C-alpha positions in Angstrom: -43.6 97.7 134.2 -42.2 101.4 133.6 -38.6 102.0 134.0 -39.1 104.5 137.2 -41.1 102.1 138.9 -39.0 99.4 138.4 -36.4 101.4 139.9 -38.2 102.3 142.7 -39.1 98.4 143.1 -35.3 97.8 143.1 -34.4 100.5 145.4 -36.8 98.8 148.3 -35.4 95.5 147.3 -31.6 96.4 147.3 -30.8 99.4 149.6 -30.7 97.3 152.5 -27.8 95.0 151.2 -24.8 95.3 152.3 -22.4 96.9 149.9 -25.1 98.4 147.8 -24.6 102.4 147.5 -27.1 102.9 144.7 -29.7 101.7 142.2 -30.5 103.2 138.6 -31.8 102.1 134.9 -29.5 102.3 132.4 -28.3 100.5 129.0 -25.9 97.2 128.7 -25.4 95.5 125.5 -28.4 97.5 124.0 -30.8 96.2 126.9 -32.4 98.2 129.6 -30.9 97.0 132.6 -31.2 97.9 136.7 -28.0 98.9 137.6 -26.8 98.2 141.1 -23.8 100.2 142.3 -21.8 98.4 144.8 -18.6 99.5 147.1 -16.6 96.6 145.7 -17.7 93.2 143.6 -17.5 90.2 145.7 -18.2 86.7 144.7 -21.3 84.8 144.8 -20.2 82.3 147.0 -18.6 84.7 149.6 -22.0 86.6 149.9 -24.6 85.9 152.9 -27.5 84.8 150.8 -29.7 88.3 152.1 -27.0 90.0 150.3 -27.0 88.5 147.0 -28.5 90.5 143.8 -31.1 88.8 142.3 -30.6 88.2 138.3 -33.7 90.7 137.4 -36.0 92.6 139.0 -39.5 93.6 137.7 -38.8 91.9 134.4 -35.6 93.7 134.0 -31.9 92.2 134.4 -29.8 93.4 136.9 -26.0 94.7 136.0 -23.9 95.3 139.4 -21.1 98.0 138.8 -18.2 98.5 141.3 -18.0 101.9 142.0 -15.8 102.2 145.3 -16.6 104.5 148.4 -19.0 107.0 148.0 -18.3 110.5 149.5 -20.1 113.7 149.9 -17.2 115.7 150.5 
């Protein structure tokens, strides 16, 4: 699947999850990944099942990145 289509699919899947503030495409260790930006990283054991980010989407691995609170000011 083309990268931008994968990002759109990831956005539809992830933006309703608590703590997720954004989704993009990026690189990690030389591989293309879906970057999932969160306010704060939380251990999987502390997340509700619906809020867990899957390990891959549309054939791309996911990489969760903590970015803190997002402000438009």
